[in-house]
C-alpha positions as CSV (number, residue, x, y, z in Angstrom):
1,M,8.9,-4.9,29.6
2,S,11.2,-4.7,26.6
3,D,11.2,-2.1,23.8
4,A,9.8,-4.7,21.4
5,E,6.8,-5.3,23.6
6,T,5.9,-1.6,23.9
7,F,6.3,-0.8,20.2
8,E,3.1,0.6,18.7
9,E,2.1,0.8,15.1
10,P,2.1,4.4,13.6
11,T,-1.6,4.1,12.9
12,T,-4.3,2.4,14.9
13,D,-5.3,0.0,12.2
14,G,-1.8,-0.8,11.0
15,K,-2.3,0.8,7.6
16,F,-0.4,3.7,6.1
17,G,-1.9,7.2,6.2
18,L,-1.4,9.7,3.3
19,A,1.7,11.1,4.9
20,E,3.3,7.6,5.3
21,H,2.3,6.7,1.7
22,G,3.8,9.9,0.4
23,A,7.1,9.4,2.3
24,A,7.3,5.7,1.2
25,L,6.7,6.7,-2.4
26,I,9.5,9.3,-2.2
27,V,11.9,6.6,-1.0
28,V,10.8,4.3,-3.8
29,S,11.1,7.1,-6.3
30,L,14.7,7.9,-5.2
31,I,15.7,4.2,-5.5
32,A,14.0,4.1,-8.9
33,L,15.7,7.3,-9.9
34,V,19.1,5.7,-9.3
35,G,18.1,2.6,-11.2
36,N,16.7,4.7,-14.1
37,T,19.8,6.8,-14.4
38,V,22.2,3.8,-14.3
39,A,20.1,1.5,-16.5
40,T,19.1,4.0,-19.3
41,E,20.6,6.8,-21.2
42,N,18.3,9.3,-19.5
43,T,19.8,12.0,-17.4
44,L,19.1,12.5,-13.7
45,P,16.8,15.5,-14.3
46,Q,14.8,13.8,-17.0
47,G,14.1,10.8,-14.7
48,L,13.4,13.1,-11.7
49,V,10.7,15.1,-13.5
50,G,9.0,11.9,-14.7
51,L,9.1,10.4,-11.3
52,I,7.7,13.5,-9.7
53,I,4.8,13.4,-12.1
54,L,4.2,9.8,-11.2
55,W,4.4,10.6,-7.5
56,V,1.8,13.3,-7.9
57,M,-0.5,11.0,-9.8
58,C,-0.1,8.4,-7.0
59,M,-0.9,10.9,-4.4
60,I,-4.0,12.2,-6.2
61,G,-5.2,8.6,-6.5
62,L,-4.6,8.0,-2.8
63,L,-6.5,11.1,-2.0
64,M,-9.4,9.9,-4.1
65,T,-9.2,6.5,-2.3
66,E,-9.5,8.3,1.0
67,Y,-12.2,10.8,0.3
68,I,-14.4,9.5,-2.5
69,P,-17.2,7.4,-1.0
70,L,-17.0,4.8,-3.8
71,K,-14.7,2.2,-2.2
72,L,-12.3,1.1,-4.9
73,P,-8.7,-0.1,-4.3
74,S,-6.1,2.6,-4.5
75,V,-4.5,1.0,-7.5
76,A,-7.7,1.6,-9.4
77,W,-7.9,5.2,-8.5
78,I,-4.2,5.8,-9.3
79,S,-4.6,4.0,-12.7
80,L,-7.7,6.2,-13.4
81,V,-5.7,9.3,-12.6
82,G,-2.9,8.2,-14.9
83,I,-5.3,7.3,-17.7
84,L,-7.2,10.5,-17.5
85,A,-4.0,12.6,-17.4
86,T,-2.6,11.0,-20.5
87,L,-5.7,11.0,-22.7
88,P,-4.8,12.7,-26.0
89,W,-7.5,15.4,-25.6
90,M,-6.6,16.4,-22.1
91,P,-4.7,19.6,-21.7
92,G,-1.0,19.0,-21.0
93,S,-1.2,15.2,-21.8
94,A,1.5,15.5,-24.4
95,W,3.9,17.1,-21.9
96,I,3.1,14.5,-19.3
97,V,3.7,11.6,-21.7
98,D,6.9,13.2,-22.9
99,K,8.3,13.6,-19.3
100,V,7.1,10.2,-18.1
101,S,8.6,8.5,-21.2
102,H,12.0,9.1,-19.6
103,V,11.2,6.7,-16.8
104,N,12.0,3.1,-17.6
105,F,9.2,1.1,-16.0
106,L,11.3,-2.1,-15.8
107,T,13.7,-0.2,-13.5
108,L,10.7,0.7,-11.3
109,A,9.6,-3.0,-11.1
110,T,13.0,-4.4,-10.3
111,P,13.4,-3.2,-6.7
112,C,9.8,-4.0,-5.9
113,L,10.2,-7.6,-7.2
114,A,13.4,-8.0,-5.4
115,Y,11.8,-6.9,-2.1
116,A,8.8,-9.2,-2.7
117,G,11.2,-12.1,-3.3
118,I,13.1,-11.6,-0.1
119,A,10.2,-10.4,2.1
120,I,9.4,-13.4,4.3
121,S,7.0,-13.2,7.2
122,R,7.3,-15.0,10.5
123,R,4.3,-17.2,9.5
124,E,6.0,-18.3,6.3
125,I,9.1,-19.3,8.3
126,D,7.0,-21.2,10.8
127,I,5.3,-23.1,7.9
128,A,8.7,-23.9,6.4
129,K,10.0,-25.2,9.7
130,T,7.0,-27.5,10.2
131,S,7.1,-28.7,6.6
132,G,10.7,-29.9,6.7
133,W,12.7,-30.9,3.7
134,K,9.7,-31.8,1.6
135,I,8.8,-28.2,1.0
136,A,12.3,-27.6,-0.5
137,V,11.7,-30.4,-3.0
138,V,8.3,-29.1,-3.9
139,A,9.7,-25.6,-4.3
140,V,12.5,-26.8,-6.6
141,L,10.0,-28.8,-8.7
142,V,7.6,-25.8,-9.0
143,M,10.3,-23.4,-10.0
144,T,11.7,-25.8,-12.5
145,G,8.3,-26.5,-14.0
146,T,7.5,-22.8,-14.2
147,Y,10.8,-22.1,-16.0
148,V,10.5,-25.0,-18.4
149,G,6.8,-24.2,-19.1
150,S,7.7,-20.6,-19.8
151,A,10.5,-21.5,-22.1
152,L,8.2,-23.9,-24.0
153,V,5.6,-21.3,-24.5
154,A,8.2,-18.7,-25.6
155,Q,9.6,-21.2,-28.1
156,M,6.2,-22.0,-29.5
157,F,4.8,-18.4,-29.8
158,L,7.8,-16.1,-30.0
């Protein structure tokens, strides 16, 4: 039996636990810190403090997802934590907003979108193989139509 056949997922259901989420978020934060420092005029410590605050908010939201019986998606809990932490009447909200304002959210989205663009599953490859050349034609037409449609909307309304 090869190593590939004996590999087991880190959790029984194939989902990340809190520790894995925390570690993955640290890796994403470090990548975002590099992008934030290069792409903006913010210093490394400014971006680091903002990303630490965002990491803590994410972890609190993930804890809420895990332990609160109301089953909402983790993104809803994380958003709720962020909203509550930055409400004007909450203690410390001005400090949180000031520190997080040094994080450029476009630089956070760029690595995520790049990964999403190149992440292809085995199933998608199998579909592409069985579809043949026709799928390439459809893909080009869809991308061209999306680009032209977006450009037209931008010209009309911006």
